[in-house]
C-alpha positions in Angstrom: 151.1 -54.2 146.4 154.5 -55.2 145.2 155.9 -53.0 142.5 158.5 -54.3 139.9 161.8 -52.6 140.3 162.2 -49.6 138.0 165.1 -51.0 136.3 163.1 -54.1 135.2 160.1 -52.0 133.9 162.5 -49.9 131.8 164.1 -53.0 130.4 160.9 -54.5 129.4 159.7 -51.2 127.7 162.9 -51.0 125.9 162.6 -54.6 124.7 159.1 -53.9 123.5 159.9 -50.8 121.4 161.7 -52.7 118.6 158.6 -55.0 118.3 156.0 -52.2 118.1 158.0 -49.9 115.8 157.5 -52.2 112.8 153.7 -52.4 113.5 153.4 -48.6 113.5 155.4 -48.4 110.3 153.1 -50.9 108.6 149.9 -49.2 109.7 150.7 -45.6 108.5 151.3 -46.5 104.8 148.0 -48.4 105.0 146.1 -45.4 106.4 147.6 -43.1 103.9 146.8 -45.5 101.1 143.1 -45.8 102.2 142.8 -42.0 102.4 144.3 -41.7 98.9 141.9 -44.2 97.6 139.0 -42.6 99.2 140.1 -39.1 97.8 140.6 -40.7 94.3 137.0 -42.2 94.5 135.5 -38.9 95.6 137.1 -37.1 92.7 136.0 -39.8 90.2 132.4 -39.6 91.5 132.5 -35.7 91.4 134.0 -35.6 87.9 131.6 -38.1 86.5 128.8 -36.1 88.0 130.1 -32.8 86.6 130.6 -34.4 83.2 127.1 -35.7 83.2 125.7 -32.2 84.2 127.9 -30.3 81.6 126.5 -32.6 78.9 123.0 -31.8 80.1 123.6 -28.1 80.2 125.3 -28.1 76.8 122.2 -29.9 75.3 119.9 -27.4 77.0 121.6 -24.4 75.5 121.9 -26.1 72.1 118.2 -26.6 72.2 117.8 -22.8 73.1 119.8 -21.9 70.0 117.9 -24.3 67.8 114.5 -22.9 69.0 115.7 -19.4 68.3 116.7 -20.3 64.8 113.4 -21.9 64.3 111.5 -18.8 65.5 113.6 -16.6 63.2 112.7 -18.8 60.2 109.1 -18.7 61.0 109.0 -15.0 61.3 110.6 -14.7 57.9 107.8 -16.8 56.5 105.2 -14.7 58.6 104.2 -17.9 60.5 102.7 -17.7 64.0 105.0 -18.3 66.9 103.6 -20.7 69.5 104.8 -22.2 72.8 106.3 -25.0 71.0 108.8 -22.6 69.6 110.4 -22.0 73.0 112.2 -24.2 75.5 109.8 -24.3 78.4 112.0 -25.8 81.0 114.5 -23.8 83.2 118.3 -24.4 82.8 119.6 -27.5 84.6 120.8 -26.9 88.1 123.7 -29.0 89.5 122.7 -31.3 92.4 125.6 -33.9 92.5 128.3 -34.3 95.0 130.4 -31.3 96.2 133.8 -30.7 95.0 136.4 -32.6 97.0 139.2 -30.7 98.6 142.5 -30.3 97.0 143.6 -29.9 93.4 141.7 -31.8 90.7 143.5 -34.8 89.1 142.4 -33.4 85.8 143.6 -29.9 86.6 145.0 -28.2 83.5 148.6 -26.9 83.5 148.8 -23.5 85.2 148.3 -20.7 82.7 149.4 -17.1 83.1 146.5 -14.9 83.9 145.3 -12.6 81.1 146.6 -9.1 81.4 144.1 -6.7 82.8 142.5 -4.7 80.1 141.4 -1.3 81.4 137.9 0.0 80.6 138.0 3.7 79.5 136.3 6.1 81.9 135.2 9.6 81.1 138.7 11.2 81.7 140.1 8.7 79.1 137.3 9.7 76.6 138.1 13.3 77.0 141.8 12.7 76.6 141.2 10.7 73.5 139.0 13.4 72.0 141.7 15.9 72.6 144.5 13.7 71.2 142.7 12.5 68.0 140.4 15.4 67.2 141.8 18.3 69.1 138.4 18.8 70.5 136.6 18.8 73.9 132.8 18.1 74.3 130.8 21.1 75.3 129.5 20.2 78.7 126.1 21.5 80.1 126.2 24.2 82.7 124.2 22.0 85.0 122.4 18.7 84.7 119.0 20.4 84.2 120.3 22.0 81.1 121.2 18.5 79.6 117.7 17.1 80.7 115.9 19.9 79.0 117.9 19.4 75.8 117.2 15.6 76.0 113.6 16.2 76.7 113.2 18.6 73.7 114.9 16.2 71.2 113.2 13.0 72.6 109.8 14.5 72.4 110.3 15.9 69.0 111.5 12.4 67.8 108.3 10.8 69.1 109.3 9.3 72.5 106.8 9.8 75.2 107.7 11.3 78.6 106.9 8.0 80.3 109.2 6.0 78.0 112.1 8.5 78.5 111.6 9.0 82.2 111.0 5.3 83.2 113.9 4.0 81.1 116.2 6.8 82.6 114.9 5.6 86.2 115.7 2.0 85.4 119.2 2.5 83.7 120.5 5.1 86.1 118.8 4.2 89.3 116.7 7.5 89.1 119.4 10.0 90.0 122.0 9.5 87.3 123.6 12.4 85.3 124.7 12.7 81.7 128.1 11.3 82.5 127.1 8.4 84.8 129.1 5.4 83.9 128.2 1.8 84.8 129.9 0.5 87.9 132.2 3.5 88.1 134.1 3.7 91.3 137.1 6.0 91.7 139.1 5.3 88.6 137.5 2.1 87.3 134.2 1.2 85.8 132.6 -2.2 84.8 131.5 -1.0 81.4 131.7 1.8 79.0 127.8 2.4 79.3 127.3 6.1 79.9 124.4 8.5 80.3 120.6 8.3 80.6 120.2 5.3 78.5 123.7 3.8 79.1 125.3 3.8 75.6 128.3 1.6 75.2 131.2 2.7 72.8 129.8 0.4 70.2 126.4 2.0 70.5 127.9 5.4 69.9 129.9 4.2 66.9 126.9 2.5 65.4 124.6 5.5 66.0 127.2 7.9 64.4 127.5 5.7 61.4 123.8 5.3 60.9 122.4 8.6 62.2 125.4 10.8 62.1 124.4 12.7 58.8 121.1 13.6 60.5 122.9 14.9 63.4 125.1 17.1 61.2 122.1 18.4 59.4 120.4 19.5 62.7 123.5 21.1 63.9 124.0 23.0 60.6 120.4 24.2 60.8 121.0 25.4 64.4 124.3 27.1 63.4 122.4 29.2 60.7 120.7 31.1 63.5 123.9 32.0 65.3 126.6 34.4 64.9 130.0 35.5 66.6 131.8 33.1 69.0 128.7 30.8 69.4 128.6 30.2 65.7 132.4 29.5 65.6 132.0 27.0 68.4 129.3 25.2 66.7 130.9 25.2 63.3 134.0 23.7 64.9 131.8 21.1 66.5 130.2 20.2 63.2 133.5 19.9 61.5 134.7 17.4 64.3 131.5 15.5 64.0 131.8 15.0 60.3 135.2 13.5 60.8 133.8 11.2 63.5 131.0 10.1 61.3 133.4 9.4 58.5 135.5 7.2 60.9 132.4 5.3 62.0 131.3 4.8 58.4 134.8 3.5 57.3 133.8 0.0 58.1 130.7 -2.1 57.0 127.6 -1.3 59.0 128.0 -4.2 61.3 127.9 -4.5 65.1 131.2 -6.5 65.3 133.1 -4.0 63.0 131.8 -1.1 65.1 132.8 -2.9 68.2 136.4 -3.0 66.9 136.4 0.7 66.5 134.8 1.3 69.8 137.8 -0.7 71.4 140.4 1.8 70.2 141.4 5.3 71.4 139.7 6.7 68.3 136.6 5.0 69.3 136.8 6.3 72.8 137.0 9.9 71.2 133.8 9.3 69.3 132.1 8.0 72.6 133.1 11.4 74.1 130.2 12.8 72.0 127.7 11.4 74.6 128.9 14.1 76.9 128.2 17.0 74.6 125.2 19.2 75.2 124.2 19.2 71.5 125.1 15.7 70.3 124.8 13.8 73.6 121.0 14.2 73.8 120.6 13.1 70.1 122.6 9.9 70.9 120.6 9.1 73.9 117.4 9.8 72.1 118.3 7.6 69.1 119.4 4.7 71.4 115.7 4.3 72.2 114.3 5.6 69.0 115.9 2.9 66.9 114.2 0.2 69.0 110.8 1.9 68.4 111.5 2.2 64.7 112.7 -1.4 64.6 109.4 -2.7 66.1 107.4 -0.7 63.6 109.3 -2.1 60.7 108.7 -5.5 62.0 104.9 -4.7 62.0 104.5 -4.0 65.7 102.4 -0.8 65.8 101.2 -0.8 69.4 103.1 1.7 71.5 105.8 0.1 73.6 105.5 0.3 77.2 108.6 1.7 79.0 109.4 -1.9 80.3 109.1 -3.4 76.9 111.2 -0.6 75.4 113.8 -1.4 78.1 113.9 -5.0 77.2 114.8 -4.0 73.7 117.3 -1.5 75.0 118.8 -4.0 77.3 118.9 -7.2 75.2 119.0 -5.8 71.7 116.2 -5.0 69.2 115.8 -8.5 67.7 115.8 -10.4 71.1 113.8 -7.7 72.9 111.1 -7.7 70.2 110.8 -11.5 70.6 109.7 -10.8 74.2 107.6 -7.8 73.4 105.5 -9.5 70.7 104.8 -12.5 72.8 101.1 -12.8 73.9 100.5 -12.1 77.6 99.3 -15.7 78.3 102.7 -17.1 76.9 104.8 -14.7 79.0 104.0 -16.7 82.1 105.3 -20.0 80.6 108.4 -19.0 78.7 111.7 -18.9 80.6 113.9 -15.9 80.2 116.7 -18.2 79.2 115.2 -18.3 75.7 116.5 -14.8 75.2 120.2 -15.1 76.3 123.4 -16.9 75.3 124.6 -19.2 78.1 127.4 -16.9 79.2 125.3 -13.8 79.4 122.5 -15.6 81.2 124.8 -17.0 83.9 126.1 -13.6 84.5 122.7 -12.1 84.9 121.2 -12.7 88.4 118.1 -10.7 87.6 117.2 -12.9 84.6 118.0 -16.1 86.7 115.8 -14.9 89.7 113.0 -13.6 87.6 113.1 -16.4 85.3 110.0 -16.0 83.0 109.2 -13.2 80.6 106.2 -12.1 82.8 108.5 -12.0 85.9 111.3 -10.1 84.2 108.9 -7.4 82.7 107.1 -7.2 86.2 110.4 -6.6 88.1 111.5 -4.1 85.5 108.2 -2.2 86.0 108.6 -2.3 89.7 112.0 -0.8 89.5 110.9 1.8 87.2 108.0 2.6 89.6 110.3 3.0 92.5 113.1 4.9 90.8 110.7 7.2 89.1 110.0 8.8 92.4 113.6 9.9 93.0 114.8 13.5 92.4 116.6 12.9 89.1 113.7 11.2 87.5 111.2 13.8 88.7 113.4 16.6 87.4 113.6 14.8 84.0 109.8 14.5 83.9 109.4 18.1 84.6 111.7 18.9 81.7 109.2 17.4 79.1 
């Protein structure tokens, strides 16, 4: 085979390059433009789907709120609640196109992240009590001492051993102590909830405002039988408790007002009372007892099961009673979403997974069953 001279081949290639270069230059912008158009179309489809979904979700949670207001109105009129008074469908689930890669064309201007707001842990509560009241809670010699004090006060107040032990088992995992804090790891926690029934700072402020005078009376009666250093210690505690009660009662008896106090170092100092061997068991007891009393006031006289009491402890008395008073047949049909705000529901995987009242109560009972067999729960049961 004859081969072209190398010089001739190179010459032809060199002549061809100027002809090919403009073609490549023309193709690349076209490819880029097509890719950009496809990306824009993907974003347009996605954003339209998300907008439609958000409108659907918004309408759903509006209907949840409307139904809740309707139920409350019927209760005020002493009218029967039926299935028609609940939303019977589950919250919408997004099934549209996936989010395209890259930044959204509708992205908002970048904002500075909110500064981290630390959640006080036990060490912070103790420091606050020392700083603001020159006082330190009297801690139990051991956990059994606290359990015995709690059992004695809870039983005298009318709580049953089953209620106290099973709620403890659920709230603390069956082995918690009087200072167990929600999600505590090292130096951080996910909540201010502390103790056997996981009181928040706001719970403590509210209980001191509403029940504090009764706590003072009980401690004063106890002090009357003491003398010497023990009497002096308790007298000092009573004086501090009176100051704390006065602070808690310095605002209207309203959850939002108590929450504001609870979010201050002075409120943290009040929350340190949950650690005290005398006052802590009273606070833990009344956290549950107020729910029992609330149910009675609303005309619900049947004893609350531990799971029902936990629903009130967990979601608030009004919302919990809504579930508790529901006939058994209705519990199978009513979604748990009816008892939450949207933000709270979407952060609660248990309520989402166990998405009817019946399922939520059942899984609560199951956890109580399992955790009640752990050493901490057994020790509390034996203290009654």
